[in-house]
Structure formats: C-alpha cells, structure tokens
C-alpha positions as CSV (number, residue, x, y, z in Angstrom):
1,X,0.2,0.0,-0.1
2,X,0.9,3.5,-0.3
3,X,-1.3,5.0,2.1
4,X,-0.1,8.0,4.1
5,X,-1.1,9.7,7.6
6,X,-1.6,13.7,7.7
7,X,-2.8,16.2,9.8
8,X,-6.2,18.5,8.8
9,X,-7.3,21.5,10.6
10,X,-10.5,20.5,12.0
11,X,-13.0,22.0,14.1
12,X,-12.0,21.1,17.6
13,X,-8.2,20.5,17.0
14,X,-6.1,18.5,14.8
15,X,-7.4,15.6,13.0
16,X,-5.3,13.5,11.2
17,X,-6.5,11.2,7.8
18,X,-4.7,8.6,5.5
19,X,-4.3,9.4,1.4
20,X,-4.7,6.9,-0.7
21,X,-3.6,7.2,-5.0
22,X,-4.1,5.5,-7.0
23,X,-1.0,2.9,-7.2
24,X,-0.4,4.1,-11.5
25,X,-1.9,6.5,-14.2
26,X,-1.4,10.4,-14.1
27,X,-4.2,13.1,-12.4
28,X,-5.6,14.9,-11.6
29,X,-8.8,12.1,-10.1
30,X,-11.8,13.2,-9.0
31,X,-12.1,12.4,-5.5
32,X,-13.4,10.3,-2.2
33,X,-14.0,10.7,1.5
34,X,-14.5,7.0,3.0
35,X,-15.9,7.3,6.2
36,X,-14.3,4.5,8.9
37,X,-16.8,2.1,11.6
38,X,-17.0,2.1,15.0
39,X,-13.1,0.3,15.1
40,X,-11.8,2.8,13.8
41,X,-8.7,3.6,11.5
42,X,-6.3,0.6,11.0
43,X,-4.8,-1.2,8.4
44,X,-8.1,-3.2,6.9
45,X,-9.4,0.5,6.3
46,X,-6.1,1.6,4.8
47,X,-6.6,-1.6,2.4
48,X,-9.7,-0.2,1.5
49,X,-9.3,3.1,1.1
50,X,-6.3,1.5,-2.0
51,X,-8.1,-0.3,-2.8
52,X,-10.6,2.3,-4.2
53,X,-8.0,4.3,-4.9
54,X,-7.0,2.0,-7.7
55,X,-9.8,2.2,-9.2
56,X,-8.5,5.9,-9.7
57,X,-9.2,7.9,-7.0
58,X,-8.1,10.2,-3.9
59,X,-9.3,8.8,-1.1
60,X,-9.4,10.6,1.9
61,X,-10.7,8.8,5.2
62,X,-10.4,10.7,8.0
63,X,-10.1,10.1,11.8
64,X,-13.8,11.3,13.0
65,X,-12.7,10.4,16.8
66,X,-10.3,12.9,16.6
67,X,-11.8,14.6,20.1
68,X,-10.9,11.0,22.0
69,X,-7.4,10.7,21.0
70,X,-4.9,10.2,17.5
71,X,-5.5,7.3,15.0
72,X,-2.1,4.9,17.5
73,X,-4.2,5.7,20.7
74,X,-7.8,4.9,19.1
75,X,-6.8,1.8,17.3
76,X,-7.8,-1.8,18.0
77,X,-5.2,-3.7,20.4
78,X,-7.8,-6.8,20.6
79,X,-7.7,-9.9,18.2
80,X,-11.8,-9.2,16.6
81,X,-11.8,-11.8,14.4
82,X,-13.7,-13.6,17.2
83,X,-16.8,-13.2,18.5
84,X,-15.6,-12.3,22.2
85,X,-12.0,-10.4,20.6
86,X,-14.9,-8.1,18.5
87,X,-17.1,-7.5,21.7
88,X,-15.1,-6.7,23.9
89,X,-13.2,-3.8,21.8
90,X,-16.6,-2.4,21.2
91,X,-16.7,-1.6,24.4
92,X,-13.8,0.9,23.7
93,X,-15.0,2.5,19.8
94,X,-19.2,2.1,20.5
95,X,-19.6,5.2,23.3
96,X,-16.8,7.0,20.9
97,X,-20.7,6.7,18.3
98,X,-23.0,8.5,20.8
99,X,-20.9,11.1,21.2
100,X,-20.4,12.0,17.8
101,X,-23.3,13.9,17.7
102,X,-24.8,15.5,14.2
103,X,-23.5,18.4,16.0
104,X,-19.9,17.4,15.9
105,X,-20.4,16.1,13.3
106,X,-21.6,18.4,10.9
107,X,-18.7,21.2,10.9
108,X,-16.3,18.1,10.9
109,X,-17.9,17.7,7.5
110,X,-17.4,21.2,6.0
111,X,-13.4,20.7,6.8
112,X,-13.5,16.9,5.4
113,X,-13.9,18.3,2.6
114,X,-12.3,21.3,2.2
115,X,-9.6,18.8,3.0
116,X,-9.9,16.3,0.4
117,X,-10.5,19.5,-2.1
118,X,-7.0,20.9,-1.0
119,X,-5.1,17.6,-1.9
120,X,-2.6,17.8,-4.8
121,X,-4.1,16.0,-7.9
122,X,-7.8,16.3,-6.6
123,X,-10.0,17.0,-10.1
124,X,-12.1,20.3,-9.1
125,X,-15.2,17.9,-10.2
126,X,-17.5,16.2,-8.3
127,X,-16.7,13.5,-5.3
128,X,-17.8,11.1,-4.0
129,X,-18.5,9.4,-0.1
130,X,-18.8,5.6,1.5
131,X,-19.2,5.0,4.9
132,X,-19.4,2.1,7.1
133,X,-21.4,1.2,10.4
134,X,-21.9,4.5,11.5
135,X,-19.4,5.9,9.2
136,X,-22.3,5.1,6.1
137,X,-24.8,8.3,8.8
138,X,-21.5,10.3,7.7
139,X,-21.6,9.6,4.3
140,X,-25.3,10.3,4.0
141,X,-24.9,13.9,5.9
142,X,-22.3,14.5,3.4
143,X,-24.1,14.3,0.5
144,X,-27.0,15.8,1.8
145,X,-24.8,19.2,2.9
146,X,-22.8,18.9,-0.5
147,X,-24.3,19.2,-3.5
148,X,-21.3,18.4,-5.1
149,X,-21.5,14.6,-3.7
150,X,-22.1,13.1,-6.9
151,X,-22.0,10.0,-5.7
152,X,-22.7,8.0,-1.7
153,X,-22.7,4.4,-0.4
154,X,-23.6,3.3,2.6
155,X,-22.7,0.2,3.2
156,X,-24.0,-2.0,6.5
157,X,-24.7,0.9,8.2
158,X,-27.2,2.0,11.2
159,X,-29.5,4.6,12.0
160,X,-30.3,5.7,9.1
161,X,-33.8,6.5,9.1
162,X,-35.0,7.0,12.7
163,X,-37.2,9.3,14.8
164,X,-35.0,11.7,15.6
165,X,-35.3,14.9,15.1
166,X,-31.5,15.0,13.0
167,X,-31.4,11.2,11.9
168,X,-29.6,11.4,8.9
169,X,-32.5,10.4,5.4
170,X,-34.9,14.0,6.3
171,X,-32.0,15.9,4.9
172,X,-32.5,14.0,2.2
173,X,-33.8,16.8,-0.1
174,X,-30.6,18.5,-0.5
175,X,-28.2,16.0,-1.8
176,X,-27.8,15.7,-5.1
177,X,-26.0,12.5,-4.9
178,X,-26.6,9.4,-6.9
179,X,-26.8,6.6,-4.1
180,X,-26.5,3.0,-3.2
181,X,-26.8,0.8,0.1
182,X,-26.0,-2.2,0.8
183,X,-27.5,-3.0,4.2
184,X,-27.0,-6.0,6.4
185,X,-29.7,-8.8,6.8
186,X,-31.3,-9.2,10.5
187,X,-29.1,-5.8,11.7
188,X,-30.8,-4.3,14.4
189,X,-29.3,-0.6,13.9
190,X,-31.5,-0.9,10.7
191,X,-34.3,-2.9,10.2
192,X,-37.0,-4.3,7.6
193,X,-38.6,-0.8,8.8
194,X,-36.0,1.3,8.7
195,X,-34.7,0.0,4.9
196,X,-38.4,1.3,4.1
197,X,-38.1,4.4,5.3
198,X,-35.0,5.1,3.4
199,X,-36.0,4.2,0.6
200,X,-39.6,6.0,0.6
201,X,-37.5,9.6,1.4
202,X,-35.1,8.6,-1.6
203,X,-37.7,8.4,-3.8
204,X,-39.4,11.5,-1.9
205,X,-36.4,13.4,-2.8
206,X,-36.0,11.9,-6.0
207,X,-33.4,10.6,-5.8
208,X,-32.2,8.3,-7.9
209,X,-30.8,5.0,-5.6
210,X,-30.2,1.7,-4.7
211,X,-31.6,0.1,-0.9
212,X,-31.0,-3.3,-0.4
213,X,-30.4,-5.9,2.3
214,X,-28.0,-7.9,1.4
215,X,-28.8,-11.9,2.6
216,X,-26.8,-13.6,5.2
217,X,-25.1,-10.7,5.5
218,X,-24.5,-10.1,9.4
219,X,-23.3,-6.1,10.6
220,X,-20.4,-5.2,9.8
221,X,-19.6,-7.3,6.8
222,X,-16.8,-5.5,4.8
223,X,-14.7,-5.7,7.4
224,X,-12.1,-8.4,7.3
225,X,-10.7,-8.0,10.7
226,X,-13.2,-8.8,12.8
227,X,-15.5,-11.8,13.3
228,X,-18.6,-10.7,10.8
229,X,-17.0,-10.6,7.5
230,X,-18.9,-11.4,5.2
231,X,-16.1,-12.5,1.4
232,X,-19.6,-12.7,-0.5
233,X,-21.2,-9.2,0.8
234,X,-17.8,-7.7,0.7
235,X,-17.3,-8.0,-3.2
236,X,-21.1,-7.3,-4.1
237,X,-20.7,-3.7,-2.2
238,X,-16.9,-3.5,-3.8
239,X,-18.4,-3.9,-7.1
240,X,-21.7,-1.9,-7.1
241,X,-19.6,0.9,-5.5
242,X,-17.1,0.9,-8.3
243,X,-20.2,1.0,-10.7
244,X,-21.6,4.0,-8.9
245,X,-18.7,5.6,-9.0
246,X,-17.9,4.7,-12.3
247,X,-21.4,6.6,-13.6
248,X,-21.0,9.2,-11.3
249,X,-17.6,10.7,-10.6
250,X,-15.6,9.4,-14.4
251,X,-18.5,9.9,-16.8
C-alpha cells in the first residue's frame, strides 16, 4: 500500500487522516471520502481506501474520532476475528459513536470536504463518499450538506432512518447524489422498516438509489479483521460501489 497519514485542521483540533492514491496513472483524479466504522482507522481501513484509490481516485479517510485520541491511541489492540474479541473491542469503540453527535459531525464534514479538495492531484469536479457502519450516517450527512457530492455509498449502516429530529434521511431533499446502500441482514440498527423508510425518503426526494439488504450478511460484513466478515457481501459491495463511482465521477 502507498497510503500516507496527514493532519487536517478540524473544528475542535487537529485530525489525522489516511490518504490513498492510485498506484498507476496520472492525475488529476476525482476525490472520495471514506468514513470508517466504529473501530477506527487501522490496516483494514487503509486496505479498503487503497483498493478504491486503485480504481482511479484520491481517497481521504479521516479519523472522525479525533476528539477522543489519535489514530494510534484509538486503534483496536484486540483480535477481533473472534466474536468475543470483537465484542470486547466494541466496549471501547461504541460509546464514541454516541458522542459524535450531528452537531459535532456537521462542522467536521465541512473540514473533511475542504481537506479533500485541497489535496494535490484531486480533480475540481464532483466528489464521492462511502461509509461503513456509523460511517454510513456520515456519508449521507455529507451528501445532504454538499451538493457537489455526486455519489454516496452506505454499507451495513445503522441509524440511517430513525424517529430522531436529526435522522440522516430527513436531509435527503438537499442531496444531489446517486446513492447505493447495501444493508446488513437482520441488523438491529437498521431493520426492514428502517430500510423501507429510507427508501421512501430517497424516492420522495427524487434521488436515484439502490437500497437493498444483502442476504446472510451481518452488521460489519466488509471488515475482514472482524468476526462479522462476509467475503461474498464484501465483494458485492465493492462491485456496486465501483459502478457507482464510475457512473458519476468519471463520466
């Protein structure tokens, strides 16, 4: 991998971010923001960022928990490939998700978009976003707040369409992106009723979208360093995300 760790000026301090660039080809390239899952920036996130970058994009993956600590400080130290290890790591990681409120996240999002735009070799055209688990909420919020986002992917996301006044789906009328969602099967954080509510909101906003449940794939299915990993669902998500980006960012 050829990723690098940079620092970004964020609303409440300095945030680190992984930057991945295409291994071959000459820029400028479209920019993409990758929002991590609750377990933070770690080798798996770097791998995913580099894989996307090698499709022909500059990818920025910010440490959205910068208020809680650095990438090194927050990186999981347990083996999450067992259910027990993943659950134990979650005891430290999951409370951070609740503390990253929409009130904090929205100014951060402005900083992430500005940082992506400022990276060397990033094209001036539309940008893409993709997010995983709680990162899917951030991806949707980014598309809602920034009409230059032309493509938004959300995979095994939770809490995308809730009864809360700041639920991400309520901001969809402000979006201009094409959306692709690959929901986890039997996901308590995003059940069938929530998936349907999200689909209704996408349709009401007149947005082009794929909003499907991946059968047999549990929450966290794309994370190969955890017990939730599902290779078939992961590869499906990569195919659908690549098709989305090619149709919207490189056309």
